[in-house]
NULO-314147 format. One record per residue (C-alpha): x negated, y negated, z negated. Coordinates in steps of 0.1 Angstrom, whole numbers, padded with zeros to 4 digits, always signed. Example, Ala and Ser with C-alpha at 12.3 -4.5 7.8 and 13.67 -1.06 7.14 Angstrom:
# NULO-314147
-0123+0045-0078-0137+0011-0071
END
This chain:
# NULO-314147
-1211-1015-0905-1180-0997-0914-1151-0996-0890-1118-0981-0900-1108-0959-0871-1078-0936-0869-1064-0916-0841-1028-0912-0836-1004-0911-0807-0967-0914-0806-0935-0895-0797-0898-0897-0806-0873-0870-0809-0836-0864-0811-0818-0830-0813-0790-0815-0793-0755-0814-0807-0730-0787-0803-0698-0775-0820-0702-0760-0854-0680-0731-0843-0709-0718-0822-0728-0711-0855-0705-0681-0861-0725-0662-0835-0745-0636-0853-0783-0634-0849-0779-0602-0830-0759-0619-0803-0785-0646-0798-0810-0643-0770-0845-0645-0783-0869-0647-0753-0901-0648-0773-0902-0632-0807-0938-0640-0817-0948-0676-0825-0973-0694-0804-1007-0699-0820-1018-0732-0833-1043-0735-0804-1015-0730-0779-0993-0756-0796-1021-0782-0797-1029-0776-0760-0993-0780-0750-0990-0812-0770-1022-0826-0754-1012-0816-0719-0978-0832-0723-0993-0865-0736-1018-0866-0708-0992-0860-0681-0961-0878-0695-0977-0903-0720-0956-0890-0749-0947-0858-0765-0911-0852-0777-0897-0824-0799-0863-0830-0782-0878-0818-0749-0894-0788-0765-0878-0753-0766-0864-0737-0797-0893-0713-0796-0919-0741-0795-0904-0760-0824-0901-0728-0844-0937-0719-0836-0949-0752-0849-0928-0748-0881-0941-0712-0885-0977-0724-0881-0971-0753-0905-0964-0734-0937-0929-0725-0925-0916-0759-0936-0890-0779-0915-0878-0814-0919-0841-0819-0911-0824-0852-0904-0786-0851-0905-0755-0872-0907-0742-0900-0884-0767-0924-0900-0801-0922-0916-0787-0940-0947-0771-0916-0972-0750-0944-0987-0734-0950-0953-0723-0914-0949-0698-0903-0976-0698-0867-0963-0736-0863-0966-0734-0839-0995-0709-0817-0977-0730-0818-0945-0762-0809-0965-0744-0780-0981-0732-0767-0947-0767-0768-0934-0780-0749-0963-0753-0722-0958-0764-0718-0922-0800-0714-0933-0791-0689-0960-0771-0669-0934-0798-0666-0909-0827-0663-0933-0809-0637-0953-0817-0653-0987-0805-0681-1009-0835-0689-1030-0867-0711-1023-0850-0727-0993-0846-0763-1003-0879-0780-1009-0866-0816-1013-0835-0837-1006-0840-0874-1002-0818-0896-1025-0816-0925-1001-0819-0909-0966-0800-0881-0949-0831-0860-0948-0843-0828-0964-0871-0804-0962-0865-0767-0961-0884-0734-0958-0876-0715-0926-0892-0683-0912-0869-0671-0885-0864-0684-0850-0827-0676-0851-0824-0702-0879-0839-0729-0857-0816-0721-0828-0786-0722-0850-0796-0755-0866-0803-0773-0833-0768-0764-0821-0751-0781-0851-0734-0814-0847-0745-0840-0872-0781-0827-0870-0803-0856-0858-0835-0837-0857-0852-0805-0867-0890-0806-0867-0921-0792-0883-0928-0809-0917-0964-0796-0922-0979-0789-0888-1015-0802-0890-1026-0811-0855-1058-0828-0864-1068-0802-0889-1063-0776-0862-1084-0796-0838-1112-0796-0863-1110-0758-0867-1111-0754-0829-1143-0774-0827-1126-0802-0807-1129-0829-0834-1164-0839-0825-1155-0842-0788-1123-0863-0794-1133-0879-0826-1097-0873-0836-1106-0862-0871-1117-0896-0883-1099-0905-0916-1107-0942-0915-1124-0938-0949-1156-0953-0962-1172-0967-0993-1200-0987-0977-1210-1021-0988-1227-1046-0963-1242-1080-0968-1223-1106-0948-1240-1125-0920-1237-1163-0927-1224-1168-0892-1194-1146-0900-1178-1168-0926-1171-1204-0937-1175-1214-0974-1143-1230-0988-1137-1245-1022-1143-1235-1049-1168-1210-1035-1150-1184-1014-1159-1170-0980-1133-1175-0952-1139-1150-0924-1148-1163-0890-1114-1153-0876-1096-1178-0899-1111-1206-0878-1100-1190-0846-1064-1187-0857-1064-1221-0875-1057-1205-0909-1079-1227-0930-1061-1258-0917-1027-1240-0922-1036-1237-0959-1028-1274-0963-0991-1264-0957-0988-1229-0971-1009-1203-0990-0983-1176-0993-0970-1186-1028-0938-1169-1038-0939-1142-1011-0944-1105-1020-0960-1082-0995-0958-1044-0996-0988-1024-0985-0985-0988-0975-1020-0972-0973-1045-0951-0993-1042-0973-1025-1065-0999-1040-1098-0993-1056-1098-0992-1094-1134-1005-1092-1126-1038-1074-1115-1062-1101-1106-1090-1075-1078-1067-1065-1070-1058-1101-1076-1078-1133-1090-1108-1115-1064-1109-1087-1046-1137-1105-1073-1164-1110-1089-1195-1095-1068-1211-1067-1048-1178-1067-1033-1182-1101-0996-1175-1107-0992-1143-1088-0993-1105-1094-1004-1072-1079-0985-1040-1086-1001-1006-1078-0981-0975-1071-0989-0939-1062-0965-0916-1043-0990-0891-1029-0994-0855-1040-1030-0844-1035-1024-0808-1025-1024-0788-0993-0995-0768-1006-0960-0783-0998-0944-0770-1030-0969-0788-1052-0956-0818-1072-0971-0846-1093-0985-0879-1079-1023-0884-1083-1021-0921-1091-1025-0955-1073-1063-0956-1071-1078-0956-1036-1100-0926-1029-1107-0935-0993-1115-0972-0991-1092-0981-0963-1063-0994-0984-1087-1016-1004-1099-1033-0973-1064-1040-0961-1053-1055-0994-1084-1077-0993-1077-1089-0958-1041-1097-0968-1045-1114-1001-1080-1113-1018-1081-1142-1043-1097-1176-1036-1120-1184-1064-1156-1194-1072-1171-1158-1070-1185-1162-1035-1164-1133-1021-1142-1130-0990-1107-1145-0994-1075-1131-0980-1051-1149-0956-1022-1152-0980-1043-1158-1011-1013-1168-1032-0990-1140-1022-0980-1111-1045-0989-1076-1035-0971-1043-1041-0994-1016-1030-0987-0979-1024-1011-0950-1023-0990-0930-0999-1017-0908-0983-1052-0897-0987-1063-0914-0955-1049-0931-0923-1042-0898-0905-1007-0887-0916-1015-0851-0908-0997-0832-0936-0966-0827-0956-0975-0849-0986-0989-0877-0964-0957-0879-0944-0936-0876-0975-0955-0902-0994-0951-0928-0965-0914-0920-0964-0910-0926-1001-0931-0958-0999-0909-0973-0972-0876-0965-0991-0889-0978-1024-0902-1010-1008-0869-1013-0989-0851-1012-1023-0875-1037-1039-0856-1071-1035-0888-1090-1042-0906-1076-1011-0901-1094-0978-0930-1081-0957-0944-1045-0953-0978-1038-0938-0989-1003-0928-1021-0995-0909-1017-0958-0906-1000-0934-0882-0998-0899-0868-0999-0878-0836-0962-0871-0839-0932-0893-0843-0922-0881-0878-0885-0881-0883-0886-0887-0921-0910-0917-0916-0888-0930-0888-0858-0928-0912-0878-0946-0939-0888-0974-0915-0852-0979-0904-0841-0979-0940-0865-1007-0950-0856-1026-0919-0819-1024-0928-0828-1041-0961-0842-1071-0942-0879-1063-0944-0903-1076-0918-0925-1046-0909-0960-1047-0893-0977-1015-0881-1010-1008-0864-1009-1003-0826-1037-0977-0828-1074-0974-0829-1095-0947-0812-1125-0940-0790-1122-0912-0765-1083-0913-0767-1082-0949-0758-1081-0943-0720-1047-0926-0720-1030-0933-0753-1007-0963-0757-0992-0977-0789-0989-0952-0817-0961-0942-0841-0945-0959-0860-0957-0991-0843-0938-0984-0812-0905-0984-0830-0883-1014-0823-0879-1020-0861-0916-1027-0864-0940-1054-0851-0969-1036-0834-1003-1053-0838-1036-1047-0821-1070-1063-0823-1087-1083-0795-1121-1098-0790-1132-1132-0801-1118-1161-0780-1094-1138-0761-1058-1127-0763-1059-1100-0736-1091-1082-0742-1086-1054-0767-1114-1045-0791-1136-1016-0781-1116-0991-0801-1081-1007-0800-1050-0996-0782-1027-1018-0761-0993-1013-0744-0960-1029-0737-0948-1023-0773-0975-1046-0787-0960-1077-0803-0990-1098-0815-1028-1097-0814-1055-1108-0838-1091-1117-0831-1112-1093-0851-1143-1084-0829-1171-1108-0822-1196-1107-0793-1222-1098-0819-1202-1067-0829-1191-1081-0863-1156-1075-0875-1137-1091-0904-1155-1097-0938-1136-1082-0967-1141-1071-1003-1159-1038-1007-1146-1009-1027-1170-1020-1055-1171-1052-1076-1194-1080-1063-1199-1063-1029-1187-1070-0994-1180-1051-0962-1167-1055-0927-1135-1038-0913-1122-1036-0877-1097-1020-0854-1059-1025-0852-1058-1018-0890-1072-1052-0900-1054-1069-0872-1021-1056-0887-1029-1066-0923-1040-1101-0911-1008-1107-0891-0987-1096-0921-1007-1122-0941-0998-1148-0915-0962-1139-0917-0964-1145-0955-0977-1181-0949-0948-1188-0925-0922-1174-0949-0937-1192-0979-0934-1225-0960-0897-1217-0952-0885-1195-0981-0848-1197-0971-0855-1183-0936-0844-1149-0924-0868-1123-0910-0858-1133-0874-0864-1169-0880-0899-1161-0893-0906-1139-0863-0893-1165-0839-0917-1192-0854-0946-1168-0851-0937-1161-0814-0933-1198-0806-0968-1204-0821-0985-1177-0801-1005-1176-0768-0980-1162-0744-0947-1177-0756-0921-1176-0741-0931-1148-0718-0950-1120-0736-0979-1103-0719-0972-1068-0707-0999-1052-0729-1005-1078-0756-0971-1092-0765-0971-1128-0776-1009-1127-0782-1028-1147-0809-1009-1168-0834-1019-1205-0840-1012-1204-0877-1014-1241-0882-0986-1246-0856-0966-1218-0872-0965-1235-0906-0959-1271-0894
END
């Protein structure tokens, strides 16, 4: 049985602000305590130790030397957030600020070529090449700098090289192409001949379909893409009782370890995870005897934004940022679902989430899934952000017993039953035509809850995001007082759409 598992923690960061006049100090007048960068092993050990003792790692609380070391060990690429706002349109002086930052970099780096890697057209964020510690010190003293952080430091890749991956299981990508025959006890057959997963009964989803099926709502999915070999999420997406809708597939991921590479590699899933999430959300209801999605009449706009669920590299993080901004600008999209995350709070992704949220999107993110990390890791990034709804999975017939590999914490907003006593998870379409599989963890809990939101919004198309959320909360286990680790708990979907 396949279980999509990924291992990510969370942190947030801000950067100090000083007067720009201080930038006139020459490099020779700056005190450099340590001239050599820390090794990747030293950086990883420090991050792990901080998380274990404080619960969260922050670049803000790290020294200039530590931040520079991680940038140096990460292909010498830094991500910079600047301006009084994340939104470039809200800061008319953003071009001037960006030019000033580049001048500072040129001054301390002693060159003016191959510095700017990218400048975001919607966000006050850019990626630059930096080699010298003096440059980092100068940048972190500037006002209007929101963050300076490594853009390509690969924590999990380093763990694998150190031989720690097997011990911590932190290298799991969440990928898999398995197909598994479904146990008859794990689904209910609904007309015309579709399989409704067992969890639908637990959340009163089948009964809720008498009131709403998600018609007219468009959901954005940020993941590893959708299989080109699964026609029910392609040419046969719009058929049976799911007629009159559409699926749009996009690719914003560059398949390269080199940050300077360009060229997206398409929308097709090469992992399997994104296909499972799309299935749980909105697989069609027809007579083909396959699992049906919760919002089986909703439209999907999918993004291949990363190779797998661990956002451990420049192109993964950049792809997710782009997906959030493009979905934010898509007026048809009301809901965004992302079941991925990273060990660090990534500034550019945080900006992308805030941008999409500012456009009225209702955003659901996975609370986290792991094995050996579960004992001391809480809700992951970006699920812990206030702009997102953090979702985790719980065991059958419970709202406060997390699944064996799921995270919990006070940032969790809702739960979804996805683990049976038998060990079965949620039936979904396989990567391949005519085949099925199971998927678990907070990933499928997140996609499922996003599907529930689509049912509520479709029933009340004139509602705002907050009205939809309030109805979901009012229909959940712990309303009006959320549980300290499981939020509002499980949603009674029938109640939510009545």
